[in-house]
N, C-alpha and C positions, 0 to 999 in steps of 0.2 A: 565185962568191957573189950575191945575191940584189943586186938595183940596191933603194935604201932609200926612191929618191925615180923615180917615173916620170913621164916628160915624154913628154907626144904631142899634137901639133897637126896639127889638120884644119880645111880652110875659116875660118884665120884662128884658131881658138880653138886655144891653148894648156892642154892639161892636166897640172896638177904632182900627180902620186896619191902620199899618205905610203903606205909600200908594206913594211910592219914588223910584219904581224900578229903573228911568235910574241912580241912585246912590244905587242901592241894597238896599232899605230902612236904609240909612245910618242917621243917627238920626244930625237935625240941634235943632240951640233955637229955632226957631218957631214950629217946631216939639215937645220940650216937653212940653216950653208953651202951646197950644192945647191940647196934652196929660195930661197935668193936671188940663188944667180947663172942660175936658172931663170925668176922674178918680171923681174930688170934685162935680160936678155936680152931678154924679149919685150917690154918697156918700150922698146927699143931699135930692134926690127925693123917695120918697118916694115907688114908682113906682118901681124901678127897684130893684130886689134884688140880678144879678150878674153880672161882667166885667170879658169879655176874651177882650184879644190881640192879632191882629194876624198880619200876615204881605203880605202882596198882593204881585201876581207875583210868588211867590212857592219864597220866601223867607223872614225868618222872621227881619232880621236888619244887617248890615255888622258895625256896632258899630258907633259909633261918628263922625261926615263929621271932617275926621281933619284939610280940610283949613276952614270951620268955625268953630270949636274949638281955632286954630290958631288965628284966625281975631279977635276975639273977646275971649280970654283966659280968661274962669268962675271961680270965686273966691267960691271956696266950702265951706271958712270959714265965708261968707260974713252975716252978719244980713240978710241984706235984701239977700234973695236966689234969685240964678240967675232960669233961666227956668229948668237946669236939677235938680239943686237941689230941687227946689220947684215941682219939678212930682216926685221924687224917694224919697220925705218927704211924699208928697202923697199917697202914696204905702204901705209907712213903715207905717202907722198913718191907711191904710182900713179898716173897719170896715166889711166890707159885702165881700166876699168872691171872688177871681181875678185867673183868669185862662188863662194863656197861651196857646195859639197854635201854633206850633213853625214850618214851612219848610225849606228846603235847610238854611244858616245860620244862628249861635244867635252869635254873635262874640261882644266879651270887657263888655257892661253894657246891653245887647242882656239878656248876661247869667247873670250879676248881677240880672236884672231885675228878673232873675226866682227863685230867693232863697226869691225874695218877694213876689213870686204867693203860690196863696194855692193849685193849680194844673197845673200841665204842660205838653200836650201831643206834640210828638213831629213825621214828618211822618222819617221813614225807609231810606229814604237820608238825612237826618238834619243828620247838627253837629254843633260842639259848641267851642268854640277855647274866650282862657282868656290872650291877649299878653301881657299885660302888660306890663311885665318885658321888653320883646321885644320891646317894644316902649321909654325902659326907665322909666317907670314910675310903680308905686306903686298900686295895687286894689285899688277899692272907693266902698264906701254905703256898709257897714258894709257885704262886699263878705270877709273878713281874718275870717269873726266868722262865719257867715252864711253858707259859702259851707264846713268847716271842719265838722261842723256839721250833713250836707247831704251825705257827700259821704263820709267822712271819712279827717282825720289828712293827711294819706300817699296821697291819692289819688287827696286830694284840694294840698300838692306842688307840686305834679305832673302836675295840671292843671295848678297852678296860677305862680309856677317856671319856668315850662320847656313851660308851653304856646303851646302845643302839642295840634292839633286837636282831640276831642273827637266823635266817631262818638253815630247815635242812640239810635244805640244799647249797646254800654258799656254804656251808658248817663241813661238808666233803669234801669243799674245791677248794680253802682254803686247809685242811687236812687237822680242822679241830675232829673229827669223827672218823672213825676208818670208809666205814657206806652209809649210806642211803635205803631206807627199805620203806617196803611198801606199808601205808601207814597200818600197825598194829602187826606189822610183820619184825621189829628190834628183839621180841624176847626171839623170837621162833631163831632169827640170825643169829643171835650170843651163842644158842644152846647149842646151833651146828657145829659153832667154832670151837666152843667149849668140851663136845664130844672128841673134835678133831685134836685138840691140844690133850685132854685125860687122856688120850692113845697114845700118846709121845710121849720120849725118858724123862721122866722125871727133873733128875739131874740132870741132863745135857740144859731142858726150860731154866733152871734153875741160871743155871753156868750163863746163859745165850740173855736171861732177861736181865742180871747184875751184869756182866757190860755192857746194854744197851745203856743201862742205867747213870752209868757213869760217866762223873763230867766229861769236857776238852781232856784230849791229852797229845804231843803231838802223834803221829802215826807210826812213828820205830816205835813208843813208849807198846802203844794200843798194840802193834803188831808180838812186842813181847808178850806182851799181856796174855793177848790167846794163845800163843805156841805154848805158852806151858803151859795152859788149860786144856788144851789139845796133844800138847803129850800124854799129859795126866789122866785126859781120859783116854786113850789106845785103849791103855789095860782096867778097863771099867767095865763091871760087867754085864749095864745097860749096851755099853759097844761092842761088846760078842755076842748076847744076844743080837742087836740088829742085821749083824751080818750072817751069822747064822740062819737064822729066820729070813735072809734075803737068798740063800740058798738052798734054802732048804724048799724055797716061795712060795710065802706063809706071810702072817702078818708077826711080828712080832708082840710077843707076851713079859711087858718087865715089872708085872707082881710081883713076883720073884730076887726081881734081882736087888742085890746091898752094894749098896759103893757109900 
């Protein structure tokens, strides 16, 4: 039997590929469990610097497998988290950069996932659909909070309340994705960005991601928070290596830095 989730590691980048093409990569409980395991393992592995999510067969995901979910409805409020919640909380709490590479459809939770990723690239023929209301359901996993931040409240209302298809071009223009690529080029661009990120100081990236994901606060509160982190980082091995590399006219090597 073909594995529904494929995991490969190369040069510090873990790629997690949805691989259920006969169902347009519809997500099952088993797939969520495998995705959660792969992401949590990447977080715990110091050799992995960046994670990419993508889909096989020119398809990101058609959303949840409704038959699977109707057969065993997940309780999203349970303290013992079902696989979908285990995965989404792992994605929410990920400290390493996460990139999505989308070709074809990204439906339902396939769009929600993007809101928890740091970068998202989509091929020209990709499209995005949030049909929750059309299924008599509300959105999930903070999409009603994060989508308005990403695209603005009116566009978020249009996507979540009307449930109409959004093209890759429109998604890039409104800020739902980082950029549109040529058809078939999303993964290549994601890999390029991942290599770039993997060469940077891991702890500096972690702190920057932490700051970016914090909720709104006053400018002075954020300035103080950043100032504390900045002062601490001036004493870090990563900073010393970056300065040394600058004066020695070479690329920094953070592999031996212990912060």
